[in-house]
N, C-alpha and C positions, 0 to 999 in steps of 0.2 A: 220676673216682671209680671204681673196681672194685665194680662190681654180683658182687653173691655170690646165689651160687642159689638159696636160702633166699629172698631180696629178687623173682629172678624170678620163684618158685611163688607167695609174695605177692602181687607186680606182676600176672600172672597171677589171683587170687581179686580182686581188687579191683576188675579190670576188669571179669570178670565180673559181679557185682554189679551195677558200675551200669551194662554193659549191660540186666542187666534190670531194674533199675528204672526208666532212659529206657523201658520201657516199661507199667511195673507203676504208676509214680505211687506208690508204697503211705509206704515210707521217706523218699522223695529224695536219698538215695543217688548218684544220677544230678548233684544240685545242685553248680555247683562248692564251695560250700564244705566242703562234707559230702566230696568226691572230691579235692577236692586236700588236705586233713585226712588223709583216708586214705593217701593216696601219701607225703604230707608224716613221716607218722607210723612207716610201711615205710622210706620211703628217710634216713633220720633226720632229719632238717629239720622238725620238726612245724610250725616256727615262720614259716619261711618256705611250707609248704603253706596257713597258714591267711589267709597275705597274697595269696597269688598264688589261691587262691576267696574272700575276703573280693572283689576285686577283679572280678575277671569274673565273683563272683554281679554285681554293679551293671552291668556289658553283660547279661548273661542275665536280668534279673528278669519280667520282660516273652515269656522261649521257654517256650511250655508244646503241647501237645498239644492242640487243641482242633480236636475231631472226627474226623473223617479227614484233617486237615489235621496234617503232623507237621513241628514245633519242629528249629530246626538243633541237633545233637548235642550238649548240654555233657560230657556225659560221657566221651569222648573227647578232645574240646578242652580240657579239667579237663586231665586223668589229662598227657600231654603237657607243654602246657602247661609245667606240673608237675614231669617228667623233662627238658624242656629244662635249666630256672631251674635244678634243686638236680644232677643229673646231670652233664645241658652248659655251666655254672657260662653261662647266656646271661643278659641285663638282662631285668630285670622283662617293661617296655613288649614290649618285641625278642616276647620270647614270648604276649607277649597280643594282638600284632597278630597271630602264626601262628594264634592261635586262632579267628583267627574263618574261617577258610578250610580249617580243620581240623572243623569243627561247623557247613560245609557238604558234607565230605567223607562228613561221619557222619552227617549229613542221608541221600545220596544210600547211603549202605550201609545205613540200617534200613531205607526203600523198598523196596530189592533185596531185605532179607530176607522187609520183610511179604509181597513179595509172593511170596516161596516159599515162606509160610506159610498161602499160602490153599489148598495140597493139604492138608496138614497139616487144615484147616478142614472143608474136608472131608470127612477124613475122622474127624475129632470125628464132624459128622452122621452121618454110619453107623455108628460104635460106639454114641453113643448110640441112634440105634433099635433097633438089639441088645439094646440093653444092658449090653452088654459093660466098667464102671467101670472096668478095670483097662486097658485100653485104650485108653478116655479121658484118664487121667491119663497113663500111659505119653505120651500125642501133645501133648498139654500140654505134658509141661515137655522134650519133644523140639523141641519153638517155641521154646521158654524158652532153650534151651541155644545154639539157632543165634544170638538176639540176645548170649547171651555169649559167645559163641565171637566175635559180628562184630567187640566192641570189644575181648575180652582178644588176643586174637590183633596185631591189630596194635599194639598198647600193650607189646607181649612185644619186641616186632620194634625194636621205636623202642627200647626202655631195651636191650635186647643192643647193640643200632647204637650208638647214642650215648655206651655204658658204653667200648666199642673207641677207641685209642691213637689209629687213624687218623680217625672219624670226629669225635674230639673234633679234634683237629688240623684237621682241616676245617672244624667249627665259627668256629674264633679264626682261621681266613686267610681271615673275610666281613670287606670292608673297612668301616671305621671308619662313612665317609657312612650306609652300609647302615643299620647296625647303629641309627646313630644314627634316621636316614627312620624306622627303626620301630618302637624308644622312641616316640617325637615320634606319631607314629601310635596304639601301643597305649593311648596319652596322653588321644589325641583320640578314642578308639574307648570309653571310660570314659566318660568328659564327654558324649558323644553318643548313649550306649545309656540312662542314666539319665534324660537330658533324654528321652529317648523316653518311656520310665518314669512319668517324670513332670507330663508331655502327656495318658499315659494317665487318669490316678490323678485330675489338680488338681482340688480342688473349693473356688471361688473365697472362700468363706468363713472359708478354711482356712488358705490362702495368706500369709496374714499372719504365724502360725508359722510357715510356713518359713523366708520373709523373716529371722524375727528370729534362728534357729538357723541361719540361715546367718553375720549379721553377727557374732553370740555366740563363735560354732567362729571365724570368721575375725579378730576382732579380741583375745581373750581367750586365758588359756594354759589353757583347763580342759582335762583329757582327754574320752576319750570316756565314761568310767562317770558321771562327774558332768555331761558335755549330757545321759548319756540320763538321770538320774536328775532335771536340769530339765525335761527334756522330759516325763517322765512326771508328775512334779507339776503342768506346765500342764495337758495334758491332765485330770488329774481336778480344778484347778477350772474347768477349761471342761465338765465333765461335770456336774460341781455347781450352776454355774454355770447352766446349762439345764436339767436338770431342773426348778431354780427357778422361770424364763421358765415353764416349760411348766406348771408348776403354779398359776400364780399368771393364767396363760391363761384354763387350764379352770377357776378359782374363779370370774375373770370372767366368764365367759359360763355360769355355772351360777347367778349373781346376777343375770347381765341374762334367763338364760328363768325365774328365779322371777320376775322382779317383769316382766317378760309377760307370764307365765300370770296374776298379784293385775291386773294391769289388767285380764284382757280377762276374767276373776271378776266387777270391782265395772263394768264394762261390761256384762254380760251380766245384773245384778240389776237394774241400771237400768232393762234394757229390759225 
């Protein structure tokens, strides 16, 4: 697939947005589902972008920045994986398997950039002490620009390299045994990633719904929309039943309290 100049520019813009969002966490454009969809739109295959994003999202559900802990970089991994599949004609499983080391590489890059921005933070402190709001704004934008370039430049290089005939031929000279192994590993990574998320989020009394949903999906021909509607209806029914049970318990406690009060009043009158 030949890549145009306009697509290179759009890839750079998407990379900048994803890189900035990986720090801001404001609109979640760095998440695989959004980053891959945007990249699929730019490359003219939005369906493949959504499929890649949904698959990678299952792996990265538990990846998030907490305090000073930096999570693996989902933005860089997502965009490059989409480029490899759409432009490089690589298998989805192989690209997913490669996304994990790419995320780790992006994590190292963002740590390096964050280390560099320490100087910007000190400069921002000095500007704030002097009351120079214009300088403060420029410093903040400059620091964010570093994060944008940190993602944008690598993805543009990869996109341009993969689109060339020599790199395209090189990707297709990879032995079948390696590509098959990457496909298998890619499928295992998705399962393990989702299992880790379930292990963190699992609640014992809600697990029967998970098992029921798994059996329904495995042994019926329902599509995702139908399964979503069934899940929504079950959630509403469960919420209503729980609310009724809570109301009944509250009413029972009130009645019991009233009876105890009445009994105590009678005992006091007898005394």
